[in-house]
C-alpha positions in Angstrom: 162.1 113.2 123.9 161.6 113.9 120.5 165.3 115.0 118.2 162.7 116.8 116.4 162.5 120.3 117.7 158.9 121.8 117.7 159.9 125.2 118.7 161.0 126.6 115.6 157.4 126.9 114.9 156.8 129.7 117.6 159.6 131.4 115.4 158.4 130.9 111.8 154.8 131.6 112.0 153.3 135.3 112.2 150.1 136.5 112.6 147.6 137.4 109.0 149.1 140.9 108.4 147.5 143.2 110.7 148.2 146.7 108.2 146.0 144.7 105.3 143.2 144.1 107.8 142.9 147.6 108.7 142.8 148.5 104.7 140.1 145.9 104.5 138.2 147.5 107.4 139.1 151.0 106.0 137.8 149.2 102.7 134.6 148.2 104.1 133.7 151.4 105.7 133.3 153.0 102.4 131.6 150.4 100.7 127.5 150.9 99.8 126.4 148.8 102.2 126.4 150.0 106.0 129.0 148.0 108.1 127.8 145.3 110.1 124.7 144.8 107.7 126.7 141.6 106.5 127.3 139.8 110.0 129.9 137.5 109.9 130.9 137.9 106.3 132.6 141.1 107.2 134.9 139.3 109.6 135.3 136.9 107.4 135.9 138.9 104.6 138.6 140.9 106.3 140.7 138.0 107.6 140.9 136.7 104.3 142.4 139.8 103.4 144.6 139.4 105.4 145.4 136.1 105.5 146.1 136.5 101.8 148.3 139.9 102.7 145.9 141.6 100.0 142.9 144.1 99.9 141.2 143.8 98.1 140.9 140.2 98.7 141.3 138.1 96.3 138.8 135.0 94.8 139.6 131.6 96.2 139.8 129.5 93.4 141.9 126.9 93.7 140.2 124.9 97.3 141.1 121.6 98.1 139.9 118.8 100.3 142.7 117.6 102.1 142.0 113.7 104.6 144.3 111.9 106.7 143.4 108.9 107.3 144.1 105.9 109.6 143.0 102.7 111.5 143.3 102.8 115.3 143.5 99.8 117.7 141.2 101.4 120.3 138.6 100.5 117.6 138.9 97.3 118.5 137.2 97.7 122.1 134.1 98.3 120.3 134.1 102.5 120.9 132.8 102.8 117.2 129.7 101.9 115.1 132.1 100.7 112.4 134.1 97.2 112.7 138.2 98.0 113.7 140.2 98.4 111.0 137.0 99.3 108.0 138.7 103.2 107.2 139.9 101.6 104.0 136.6 101.1 102.6 135.9 104.7 103.9 138.4 105.5 101.9 137.5 103.6 98.8 134.3 105.1 98.8 135.5 108.7 98.9 137.8 107.8 95.8 134.9 106.3 94.4 132.5 109.4 94.7 130.3 107.6 96.7 130.5 109.3 100.2 129.3 113.1 101.3 132.3 114.8 100.9 132.9 113.1 97.6 129.3 114.3 96.1 129.7 118.0 97.6 133.6 118.3 96.4 131.9 117.4 92.7 129.0 119.7 92.9 131.7 122.6 94.0 134.4 121.5 91.8 136.7 121.2 94.6 139.5 118.4 94.5 139.8 115.7 97.1 143.1 114.3 98.0 143.7 111.6 100.8 147.0 110.8 102.1 147.3 107.3 104.1 149.3 107.5 106.8 147.9 104.4 108.9 144.9 102.3 107.2 144.8 98.7 108.3 145.4 97.3 104.8 148.1 96.7 102.0 149.9 99.5 100.5 149.1 98.1 96.9 145.3 98.8 97.8 145.6 102.3 96.8 147.5 104.5 94.3 151.2 105.6 95.2 149.8 109.6 95.6 147.7 107.7 98.4 149.8 105.7 99.9 153.6 106.9 99.5 153.7 108.9 103.4 152.5 105.6 104.9 154.4 105.5 108.2 152.4 101.4 109.8 149.5 99.5 109.8 147.4 100.8 111.9 147.8 102.7 115.4 148.4 101.1 118.8 146.0 100.9 121.4 145.9 103.9 123.1 144.5 102.8 126.6 147.1 100.1 127.3 150.3 101.2 124.7 151.9 103.7 122.8 149.5 104.9 119.3 153.4 105.2 117.6 157.2 105.1 118.4 158.4 108.5 118.9 160.4 107.8 115.4 157.1 106.7 113.6 155.4 110.2 115.6 158.3 112.4 113.9 158.0 110.7 110.2 153.9 111.0 110.4 154.5 115.1 111.6 157.2 115.4 108.5 154.7 113.9 106.4 151.7 116.4 107.1 155.0 119.5 106.6 155.1 117.8 103.5 152.1 117.7 102.5 151.2 120.9 103.6 154.2 122.2 101.0 153.1 120.0 97.9 149.6 122.3 98.4 151.1 125.5 99.0 153.6 125.1 96.1 151.1 123.7 93.5 149.2 127.0 94.3 146.3 125.7 96.5 144.7 128.8 98.1 142.6 127.1 100.9 142.5 124.0 102.4 139.2 121.9 103.8 140.8 119.6 106.4 139.5 116.4 107.9 140.1 113.0 108.4 138.8 109.3 107.4 139.2 106.9 110.2 137.9 104.4 112.8 138.5 105.0 116.5 140.1 108.9 115.1 137.4 110.3 117.8 138.4 108.5 120.9 142.1 109.6 120.1 140.8 113.2 119.6 138.7 112.9 122.8 141.6 112.0 124.6 144.1 114.7 123.1 141.2 117.1 124.3 140.8 115.6 127.5 144.1 115.7 128.3 145.4 119.6 127.1 142.0 120.9 128.5 142.2 119.2 132.1 138.9 117.7 131.8 137.8 114.2 132.4 136.6 111.7 130.1 133.1 112.2 129.9 133.3 115.9 129.1 134.9 115.1 126.4 133.4 111.6 124.9 130.7 111.7 122.0 129.2 109.0 120.5 130.7 109.6 116.3 129.3 109.8 113.1 127.9 106.8 112.9 126.0 107.0 116.5 126.5 104.4 118.8 124.6 103.2 121.8 125.1 103.7 125.7 126.9 100.7 126.2 129.5 101.2 123.1 129.6 105.1 124.6 130.4 104.0 127.9 133.2 101.6 126.8 134.5 105.2 124.6 134.3 107.0 127.9 136.5 104.3 129.9 139.0 104.2 127.0 139.4 107.9 127.2 139.7 107.8 131.0 142.6 104.6 130.3 144.5 106.5 127.7 144.0 110.1 129.7 146.2 108.3 132.3 149.2 107.4 130.1 148.6 110.9 128.3 149.4 112.9 131.5 152.9 112.5 132.0 153.5 113.2 128.7 151.5 116.7 128.4 154.6 118.8 128.0 156.2 117.3 124.8 153.7 117.3 122.1 155.1 115.3 119.9 155.9 112.2 122.7 151.7 113.1 123.5 150.5 112.2 120.0 153.1 109.5 119.7 151.3 108.0 122.9 147.7 108.7 122.4 147.5 110.1 119.1 148.2 108.3 116.0 149.9 108.2 112.6 146.9 110.4 110.9 146.4 112.8 113.5 150.1 113.7 113.9 150.3 114.3 110.3 147.0 116.6 110.6 149.2 118.4 113.6 152.2 119.0 111.7 150.2 120.0 108.5 148.4 122.6 110.2 151.2 124.1 111.7 153.1 124.3 108.1 150.2 125.7 106.7 150.7 128.5 109.0 154.0 128.7 107.9 153.8 128.9 104.7 150.1 131.6 105.2 147.6 129.0 104.0 144.8 129.0 105.7 142.5 125.8 106.5 138.9 125.4 107.4 138.8 122.9 110.3 135.7 119.6 109.9 135.2 118.1 113.1 136.5 116.9 116.8 139.8 115.1 115.0 140.9 118.4 113.3 140.2 120.4 116.2 141.8 117.9 118.8 145.2 118.3 116.3 144.3 122.1 115.8 144.9 122.6 119.6 148.2 120.6 120.1 149.1 122.9 117.2 148.2 125.5 119.5 150.3 124.4 122.4 153.5 124.3 119.8 153.2 128.0 118.5 150.0 130.3 119.9 150.0 132.6 116.7 149.1 129.0 114.2 145.0 128.8 115.1 144.8 133.0 113.1 145.3 131.2 110.3 142.5 128.4 110.8 138.6 128.5 110.4 136.0 126.1 112.5 134.1 125.4 109.2 130.9 123.7 111.3 130.3 122.2 114.5 129.3 118.6 114.4 128.1 118.1 118.1 131.0 116.5 119.1 131.6 117.4 122.9 135.7 117.1 122.6 135.3 119.7 119.2 133.2 122.5 121.1 135.9 122.5 124.0 138.8 122.3 122.0 137.0 124.9 119.5 136.4 127.2 122.8 139.8 126.8 123.9 141.1 128.3 121.0 138.6 131.2 120.4 137.0 129.4 117.1 133.5 129.9 116.5 132.1 127.5 113.9 130.9 129.0 110.7 127.9 126.5 110.4 125.8 124.5 112.7 124.4 121.9 110.3 124.6 119.1 112.4 126.3 117.1 110.1 128.4 114.2 112.1 129.2 112.4 109.3 133.1 113.4 109.3 135.4 113.1 106.1 135.4 117.0 105.8 131.4 117.1 104.4 130.3 119.7 107.5 133.6 121.6 106.6 133.4 121.9 102.6 129.3 123.1 103.0 131.3 126.4 104.4 133.3 126.6 101.5 130.7 128.9 99.9 130.7 131.1 102.6 134.3 132.0 102.3 133.6 132.6 98.9 130.8 134.5 99.3 132.6 136.7 101.8 135.8 137.2 99.5 133.4 138.1 96.5 131.6 140.5 98.8 134.8 142.4 100.5 136.3 142.8 97.1 133.1 143.5 94.8 131.2 145.5 96.4 131.1 149.4 95.3 132.2 151.9 97.0 130.2 155.1 98.1 130.6 157.8 95.3 132.8 161.1 97.2 130.5 163.1 95.7 127.0 161.9 97.3 128.4 160.6 100.4 130.1 164.3 101.4 129.6 167.2 99.0 126.2 167.8 99.2 126.2 167.7 102.7 129.1 170.4 102.5 127.1 172.7 99.7 124.2 173.1 101.9 125.8 174.0 104.9 128.2 176.6 102.6 125.3 177.6 101.2 123.5 178.6 104.6 126.4 180.1 106.1 126.5 182.4 103.2 123.2 183.6 103.7 123.8 184.2 107.7 126.4 185.8 106.3 124.9 188.2 103.9 122.0 188.9 106.3 124.2 189.5 109.2 126.2 192.3 106.6 122.9 194.5 105.9 121.8 194.9 109.3 125.3 195.9 110.9 125.5 198.4 107.6 122.5 200.2 106.8 123.7 202.8 105.2 126.5 201.9 102.7 125.4 202.4 99.2 122.3 201.3 98.7 121.5 199.1 95.4 120.0 201.5 92.4 116.7 200.6 92.3 115.7 198.7 89.0 113.9 201.0 85.9 110.8 199.7 86.3 110.7 200.5 90.2 107.8 203.0 91.1 110.8 204.9 92.9 112.2 205.8 89.2 109.4 207.2 87.8 109.5 210.7 89.2 113.2 211.3 88.2 111.6 210.1 84.2 109.1 212.6 84.4 111.3 215.4 85.2 113.5 215.2 82.6 110.7 215.0 80.0 109.3 218.2 81.5 112.4 220.3 80.2 
């Protein structure tokens, strides 16, 4: 058992503001475009309002991509298309602007932060702001040994909490969360299978760079063997992360939970982020209310985890590359929902209600007047106009005298 008390998160995490959400729904009813005509953008705008505690919703002005990085010992079994220990090359490419997430982030003007938790390289290979939270060099081979010691798992989890606090304190108003790892999808598959009670083959995909059938069978076997080691520790989420997770996954779980504490919305990327979110849900059942599923990656483990958390992906573009790229594609959609919810004009009251009331009132007045004449035919009839034929005899008599 760990000394870190995760039960505190259950008390600390509140749901997004329900009163503000109702205000946002009422505001949506008054806007010129009929409710429901914008599809999921309506729900998304109302969710944002509740998460921000503000109606009308505020625009997303300071988003950030946060990527947790690490190597996994299980990659040495040939379960990935990339060689074991090569995550550092991916991190370097992200930082130098040569990966899909880098290109998209430049285009969308979103900063990218990489947090090294367990890269298999020298610490001085990257700047201090990248490596200062590192826990160890590579995580253990989860099919035969623990990924981390209990102390390392606690340190990694605490690092994720600290990163979430740093982002919230700096004014970040939405996070796109992803990973840069080799072997990470195997560890994620084990977590999802353990928490959902499924077999290895149900959650095992082919990764971002698709593996062949033999590699997929090796991956299934690794997940199966690690799953046997995971089941005895299902009651302790931190120990579960230490046994079959990894430093990057433990940090992502702590990050997600603390973002929920700090009321900082998060867009999840692929299967690794989804697996960590599933662990976070076990810790605090209200936490998923603060997260969005950015896209579907095609990984069966991701689909299983999102279904368990009742999170529906915003996009389905078949993006499998990981590193937050697919989730970042959803950012313009989130911004669009915020803009529409805040900026669409409301229906003017005089055009929305008064004409109908005036017409109804006029009809009632006419009907009432007609009814009164029928009921009292002898009541002081109005004098006929001077030009009417009835006035002519009077005028003639007077002139005759």
